[in-house]
C-alpha positions as CSV (number, residue, x, y, z in Angstrom):
1,M,-0.1,0.0,0.0
2,S,1.2,3.4,-0.8
3,I,0.5,6.8,1.0
4,Q,-0.1,8.6,-2.4
5,P,-3.5,7.1,-4.6
6,D,-2.5,5.9,-8.0
7,L,-2.9,8.2,-10.9
8,Q,-5.9,6.7,-11.9
9,E,-7.6,7.1,-8.6
10,Q,-7.0,10.7,-8.6
11,E,-8.1,11.3,-12.0
12,I,-11.6,9.3,-10.9
13,V,-12.2,11.6,-8.3
14,A,-11.4,14.8,-10.4
15,L,-13.6,13.8,-12.8
16,A,-16.5,13.1,-10.5
17,A,-16.0,16.2,-8.4
18,T,-15.9,18.1,-11.9
19,A,-19.1,16.2,-12.9
20,E,-21.0,17.3,-9.8
21,T,-20.3,20.9,-10.0
22,A,-20.4,21.6,-13.8
23,P,-23.3,23.7,-14.8
24,K,-25.9,22.0,-17.3
25,I,-25.9,23.6,-20.7
26,V,-29.7,23.9,-21.6
27,R,-30.8,24.2,-25.0
28,R,-33.7,25.9,-25.9
29,T,-35.6,26.0,-29.0
30,F,-36.5,29.2,-31.1
31,R,-40.3,29.2,-29.2
32,Q,-38.9,28.9,-26.0
33,R,-36.3,31.4,-26.1
34,A,-38.9,33.9,-27.9
35,W,-41.9,33.3,-25.1
36,R,-38.8,34.0,-22.8
37,E,-37.9,36.9,-23.9
38,L,-41.5,38.4,-24.4
39,K,-42.6,37.2,-20.8
40,H,-39.8,40.1,-19.9
41,A,-41.1,42.5,-22.6
42,P,-43.0,45.6,-21.5
43,I,-46.5,46.0,-22.1
44,T,-46.2,48.1,-25.2
45,A,-44.4,45.2,-26.8
46,W,-47.5,43.2,-26.0
47,I,-49.5,45.7,-27.4
48,G,-47.3,46.0,-30.7
49,L,-47.9,42.6,-30.8
50,V,-51.3,42.4,-30.7
51,I,-51.7,45.0,-33.6
52,V,-49.6,43.4,-36.1
53,A,-51.3,40.2,-35.6
54,V,-54.7,41.8,-36.1
55,Y,-53.2,43.4,-39.2
56,I,-52.2,39.5,-40.4
57,I,-55.4,37.9,-39.8
58,C,-57.6,40.8,-41.7
59,A,-55.0,40.3,-44.7
60,I,-55.5,36.2,-44.5
61,F,-59.1,36.8,-44.5
62,A,-59.4,39.7,-46.6
63,P,-61.5,38.0,-49.7
64,L,-64.2,37.2,-47.1
65,I,-64.5,40.7,-45.3
66,A,-64.6,42.4,-48.5
67,P,-65.6,40.0,-51.4
68,Y,-65.5,42.9,-54.1
69,S,-62.4,44.6,-55.7
70,E,-62.0,48.5,-55.6
71,T,-63.0,49.0,-59.0
72,A,-65.9,46.9,-58.9
73,L,-69.3,48.5,-59.8
74,V,-72.0,47.2,-57.0
75,G,-75.4,48.2,-57.4
76,D,-76.8,50.9,-59.7
77,A,-75.3,54.4,-60.4
78,Y,-76.3,56.7,-57.5
79,E,-77.7,54.2,-55.6
80,P,-77.5,55.1,-51.6
């Protein structure tokens, strides 16, 4: 028996010590990162996001909202 432990035992102890204290790296998806940022965003950013979402919804459903084009003649001339 030697007073000093083997080199392998020292390496094992060193690896075990670093494994316990090393921080875990968390990989987040784009959606998780965006949600995390939005949670800490000011209320004006949320309002802007809602306004942009309303414009996008109106653009998607525009043919249903206004079924006639701007140049189409609808009804007779001078009809109220």
